[in-house]
N, C-alpha and C positions, 0 to 999 in steps of 0.2 A: 438505472442510472447511466448516463453516458459518460464515455471516458474518451481523452484523446490517444492514449497509448495504454496497452495492456502488457502486464509483466505475469509471466507464468511461473508460480513457485510450487507446483505440484510435487508432492513427495518430500519436500525439504523441510528440515526441522530447524527449530530455533539455533541460531541467530540467522541463518541463511537468508529467510525472507526480507528480515530488516536490512541486512548489508546489501542484498539485491535492489531492495526498494530505495536506499541512499544512494547507490551508483546510478539507478535509473533516473531519478528526480534530478539529478545533475544535467541530463540531457533535455529535459524539458524546459520551455518557455514559461515564464511567470504567468500564472492564470490558467495553464493546462491543467488537465485531470488525469491522474495515473490510476488504473484498476489494477490491484494487486489480487491474483487468484491463487489461493493456499488450500492445502488439506491440513495445516498445522493449526490446531486449535488455540495455540498460544498467540496467533496473530491477532486474536481478538481483543487482548489486553496489550500486546506489545505495540502494535501500529498507532493506535491512539496516543500511547505514552511517548512514541517516536515523534509523532507529530507536535506534541506539546513541547518536547525538547528542542526540536529543530525549527519551530515557527510555521511549519506547513499546517494546512487546514484540513482536518479529518472530516469528511463529507458524510461518511456513513458505511453501512456493512449489509451485505445479502448473503443469505445462506441458501445454497441449492444442494441439498443432500449433505455430501461430506466436503463440499467445495464451499470456501468462505472467499467472497469477494469484497474487498475492502477499497474505498474510493479516497484519494489524496489530491487537493489541490495545492500546486505550488504558489507559495505566497512569496518567497524570496529564494536568493541564490545561496 
């Protein structure tokens, strides 16, 4: 999946990937896609839930070994 911006959260545990995603999404323009790469298994459930709570669009997830890449499209500020 293509992204406009990448966020590296390797080695960080919950809640840091979500906190960093919330900070980074503020820098994006509406319609841009953020790729969050993490090694924390909790991100599989946490990021889709965060998207529902904040009104952003969860686009999907890819797993490459222990790396989980999650894609979020900014829909609102």
